[in-house]
C-alpha positions as CSV (number, residue, x, y, z in Angstrom):
1,X,-6.7,-12.4,19.6
2,X,-3.9,-14.9,20.1
3,X,-2.4,-13.9,16.8
4,X,-2.6,-10.2,17.6
5,X,-1.0,-10.9,21.0
6,X,1.7,-12.8,19.2
7,X,2.2,-9.8,16.9
8,X,2.5,-7.4,19.7
9,X,5.0,-9.7,21.5
10,X,7.1,-9.9,18.3
11,X,7.1,-6.1,18.1
12,X,8.4,-5.9,21.7
13,X,11.1,-8.5,20.9
14,X,12.3,-7.1,17.7
15,X,12.1,-3.4,18.5
16,X,10.7,-1.0,15.8
17,X,8.4,-3.6,14.3
18,X,6.0,-3.3,11.4
19,X,2.7,-1.5,12.0
20,X,3.4,-1.2,15.7
21,X,5.2,2.1,16.3
22,X,3.6,5.0,18.2
23,X,1.8,7.7,16.3
24,X,3.8,10.8,15.4
25,X,1.5,13.0,13.3
26,X,-1.6,12.7,11.3
27,X,-1.2,11.7,7.7
28,X,-2.3,14.2,5.2
29,X,-5.0,13.4,2.7
30,X,-4.4,15.0,-0.7
31,X,-6.7,14.7,-3.7
32,X,-4.1,13.7,-6.3
33,X,-4.7,14.8,-9.9
34,X,-6.3,12.6,-12.5
35,X,-3.9,11.0,-14.8
36,X,-3.1,12.5,-18.2
37,X,-2.1,9.2,-19.6
38,X,-5.0,6.7,-19.3
39,X,-4.0,3.1,-18.9
40,X,-4.9,0.9,-21.8
41,X,-4.7,-2.7,-20.6
42,X,-7.5,-4.4,-22.5
43,X,-9.7,-7.0,-21.0
44,X,-8.9,-9.7,-18.4
45,X,-7.6,-9.3,-14.8
46,X,-4.3,-7.5,-14.3
47,X,-1.9,-7.4,-11.4
48,X,0.4,-4.7,-9.9
49,X,2.3,-4.3,-6.7
50,X,2.2,-1.3,-4.4
51,X,4.4,-0.6,-1.5
52,X,3.2,2.2,0.8
53,X,4.2,1.7,4.3
54,X,2.5,-0.8,6.6
55,X,0.7,-3.3,4.3
56,X,-2.4,-3.4,6.5
57,X,-3.6,0.0,5.3
58,X,-2.6,-0.5,1.7
59,X,-4.6,-3.7,1.6
60,X,-7.5,-2.2,3.4
61,X,-7.9,0.6,1.0
62,X,-7.6,-1.5,-2.2
63,X,-9.9,-4.1,-0.7
64,X,-12.6,-1.5,-0.5
65,X,-12.0,-0.4,-4.1
66,X,-14.4,-1.5,-6.8
67,X,-12.8,-3.7,-9.5
68,X,-10.1,-5.1,-7.2
69,X,-10.6,-8.8,-7.0
70,X,-7.7,-9.6,-4.6
71,X,-5.3,-7.6,-2.4
72,X,-2.6,-9.7,-0.8
73,X,-0.2,-8.4,1.8
74,X,3.4,-9.6,1.4
75,X,7.1,-8.8,1.0
76,X,8.6,-7.7,-2.2
77,X,12.2,-8.4,-3.0
78,X,14.7,-10.0,-0.7
79,X,15.0,-13.8,-0.4
80,X,12.4,-16.5,0.4
81,X,14.4,-17.5,3.5
82,X,14.1,-14.0,5.0
83,X,10.5,-13.4,3.9
84,X,9.4,-13.6,7.5
85,X,7.6,-10.9,9.5
86,X,10.0,-10.9,12.4
87,X,13.0,-10.5,10.1
88,X,11.5,-8.0,7.7
89,X,10.2,-5.8,10.5
90,X,13.6,-5.8,12.2
91,X,14.9,-4.0,9.1
92,X,17.7,-6.4,8.3
93,X,16.3,-7.8,5.1
94,X,16.0,-6.4,1.5
95,X,12.2,-6.6,1.5
96,X,9.6,-3.9,1.5
97,X,6.1,-4.4,2.8
98,X,3.9,-4.4,-0.2
99,X,0.5,-5.5,-1.5
100,X,-0.2,-7.4,-4.7
101,X,-3.4,-6.0,-6.3
102,X,-5.4,-7.9,-8.9
103,X,-8.0,-5.8,-10.6
104,X,-10.4,-5.7,-13.5
105,X,-9.4,-2.8,-15.7
106,X,-12.9,-2.6,-17.1
107,X,-14.0,-1.4,-13.6
108,X,-10.9,0.4,-12.3
109,X,-7.9,1.3,-14.4
110,X,-4.3,1.3,-13.2
111,X,-4.0,5.1,-13.4
112,X,-7.1,5.3,-11.1
113,X,-5.3,2.9,-8.7
114,X,-2.3,5.3,-8.7
115,X,-4.5,8.2,-8.0
116,X,-6.1,6.5,-5.0
117,X,-2.7,5.3,-3.8
118,X,-1.2,8.9,-3.7
119,X,-4.4,10.5,-2.4
120,X,-5.1,8.4,0.7
121,X,-2.4,5.8,1.1
122,X,1.2,7.0,0.6
123,X,2.9,10.4,0.9
124,X,5.2,10.5,-2.2
125,X,7.6,12.9,-0.5
126,X,8.7,10.5,2.2
127,X,11.7,8.2,2.0
128,X,12.0,5.0,4.1
129,X,8.9,5.8,6.1
130,X,5.2,6.3,6.0
131,X,2.9,7.5,8.7
132,X,4.2,6.4,12.1
133,X,6.5,3.6,10.6
134,X,10.2,4.0,10.0
135,X,12.6,1.9,8.0
136,X,13.5,1.1,4.4
137,X,11.0,-1.8,4.5
138,X,8.3,0.9,4.7
139,X,9.4,2.8,1.6
140,X,6.7,3.8,-0.9
141,X,7.4,2.1,-4.3
142,X,5.5,1.4,-7.4
143,X,6.1,-2.0,-9.0
144,X,4.5,-2.2,-12.4
145,X,4.2,-5.7,-13.9
146,X,3.7,-4.7,-17.5
147,X,5.2,-2.2,-20.0
148,X,1.9,-0.3,-20.0
149,X,1.8,0.0,-16.3
150,X,5.4,1.3,-16.2
151,X,4.7,3.9,-18.8
152,X,1.5,5.1,-17.0
153,X,3.3,5.1,-13.6
154,X,6.2,7.2,-15.1
155,X,3.8,9.7,-16.6
156,X,1.8,9.9,-13.4
157,X,4.9,10.6,-11.2
158,X,5.9,13.3,-13.7
159,X,2.5,14.9,-13.3
160,X,2.7,14.7,-9.5
161,X,6.0,16.6,-9.6
162,X,4.5,19.4,-11.6
163,X,1.3,19.5,-9.6
164,X,2.5,21.7,-6.8
165,X,0.4,19.8,-4.3
166,X,3.4,18.9,-2.2
167,X,6.0,21.3,-0.9
168,X,8.8,18.7,-0.7
169,X,10.2,16.8,-3.7
170,X,8.5,13.6,-4.9
171,X,10.7,10.7,-4.1
172,X,8.5,7.6,-4.7
173,X,10.3,5.4,-7.1
174,X,9.3,2.9,-9.8
175,X,11.0,-0.4,-9.1
176,X,11.6,-3.5,-11.2
177,X,9.5,-6.5,-10.4
178,X,11.1,-9.0,-8.0
179,X,9.7,-12.0,-6.2
180,X,6.6,-11.3,-4.1
181,X,6.2,-13.4,-1.0
182,X,2.7,-13.5,0.6
183,X,2.9,-12.5,4.2
184,X,1.8,-14.8,7.1
185,X,-1.9,-15.7,7.2
186,X,-2.7,-13.5,10.2
187,X,-1.7,-10.4,8.1
188,X,-4.2,-11.1,5.4
189,X,-7.4,-9.1,5.7
190,X,-6.0,-7.7,9.0
191,X,-8.2,-4.6,9.1
192,X,-11.3,-6.6,8.5
193,X,-10.5,-9.2,11.1
194,X,-9.3,-6.6,13.7
195,X,-11.4,-3.4,13.2
196,X,-10.8,-2.3,16.8
197,X,-7.0,-2.8,16.7
198,X,-5.5,0.5,17.9
199,X,-3.3,0.9,14.8
200,X,-6.2,0.2,12.4
201,X,-8.4,2.7,14.2
202,X,-5.8,5.4,14.3
203,X,-4.2,5.0,10.9
204,X,-6.1,2.9,8.5
205,X,-9.8,3.6,9.1
206,X,-9.2,7.2,8.1
207,X,-7.7,6.0,4.8
208,X,-10.7,4.0,3.9
209,X,-13.0,6.9,4.9
210,X,-11.0,9.2,2.7
211,X,-11.4,6.7,-0.2
212,X,-15.1,6.8,0.3
213,X,-15.2,10.6,0.5
214,X,-12.9,11.4,-2.4
215,X,-13.8,8.6,-4.8
216,X,-17.4,7.5,-4.0
217,X,-17.9,5.9,-7.4
218,X,-14.9,3.6,-6.8
219,X,-15.7,2.8,-3.2
220,X,-17.4,-0.3,-2.0
221,X,-18.6,-0.8,1.5
222,X,-18.1,-4.6,1.6
223,X,-14.6,-5.5,2.3
224,X,-13.1,-7.8,-0.4
225,X,-11.7,-10.8,1.5
226,X,-8.8,-12.8,0.0
């Protein structure tokens, strides 16, 4: 509780802070289409980075996804010196909140992770915001870490644009990989450690519930702790 109290205090001190802004409107759940290009990544664990607003919810969903062996909240891009919650959440750095996901492609493929991401985590029509959070550090971005992931991501975004599921243009981008800095310890497994936190209850529990409802074969009840 001390860490949560410190987080709230930091939000008050630095203004529009990460994962702490008031609710504006409910996030829309959309069953995104299955990919036309299936990821072919072979055996062995693979890693990719997803930025989709507050990293608490991104991590929570992927931690409940079968085949994911690790989901680490952190900051993508920027500098090591500024990879600090207070600075990133103030909006003065070049980081985005992101989650590094390690997964077993024999259980869940990269294209399936993309489908989950756009179905229950991120609205691909929003720029520099997601859910109740505003700022460039909340932008939705795909960060492939291999040529195959990049090709699959590009094909998938093209399919989303043609799907007609969203009335506004698709603006989520594919970004080159930069340095990923793990966030502070108290951010890791935040939803599991703080299930009654108002933000988690309001914004992230519904995402995990949507994962279970839409993709029951890929859902696991036990939270994957880092």
